[in-house]
N, C-alpha and C positions, 0 to 999 in steps of 0.2 A: 394537800392540807400542810402547812408548815407550822411548827412550833417555834416559837421564840422562847427560849429558856434563859432565866436570869437566877442564878446561885449566888448566895448571899450568906457569909459567915458574919452573924452580927454579935456584939459585944454582950456577955449575958447582962452588964449592969444597965444596959438600956434595951434588952431583947424584947421585953413585954410591952413597952412604949412603942418600940418599932414596929411591932407585930400589929397593933392597933392602929398606927399612922399608916402602914400599909395596907391594910384593908378598908379604912375608912377615908383615906386621902389619896396616897399615891394609884394605887390600883384603880379606882374611880377615875382618876385624872387620865391615866393610860388609856380605859377602855373609853372614855367621852372622846377622845380622838377619832373613834369611828371605824379605826382598822381592823380590829380584833373582835373576834367571835365570841370567845370565852376566854375563861382565865381560871388557873387554879393555882391555890398556894399551898405546899407542902412542906413540912420538917422532914429533914433526913435524920433516918434513925442510926445514926451513927456516933459513936464516943468522939468528940473533939478535945483536943489539948485545951483549950479556950473557944468561948463562944458558942452558938447554936448556929446551925447551919439550915438553910431554907431553899427550895427553888419556886419561882414564881414563873407558871407556864401560860403563855398567851397563843392561842391558835388564829392563825389566818388563813383566808382562802389562796393567796399566792405569793410568790416572791416580789410581785410590784408592788403590791400593799404594804409590804416590810420596807422594802426600799423607799415608797413615799413616807412612811411613818418615821424612819432614820433620817431623812432628809429634813422633813418639817417639825418633827416633835421630840425625838429620843434626845439631843442634846440638853434641851431646857428641862425636861422631867429627869434625865439623869444628875444634873447640876444642882437640883432641888434637894435630891437625897443626898446627893455628896456634900452640900453646904449644913443640912440639918444634923449629918451624921458622919462628919468629914473624917474623924480619927477612930471610928468605931466599926467598921465595917471593911470586909472584903469582897469583892463580887468578880464574877465573870460571865459572860453570855456564850450563848451556843445558839445555833439555828439547827432543827431537825426536819426531816420531812418524814411525814408518814407514809408507810408502805403498803 
């Protein structure tokens, strides 16, 4: 099993709006692609100089599903997020394999 992890630090002045948008719009769109089995959104429990950090974890059966998601859907979904919160966040992505 593969975990696609997106870590986001979002500015405090839009943080609550962003959480609702992620839960009600963005994550459902990602899940609607059909590649992911489940998702989880977590707030990192650390002191930040600015903003609040979250991880969004999506599980997949295999790397082939991840590669197809990236090829067909990731760019448009990431662009939608960047357009809406263009200078209000920093994000990085990682892949993990459940062992």
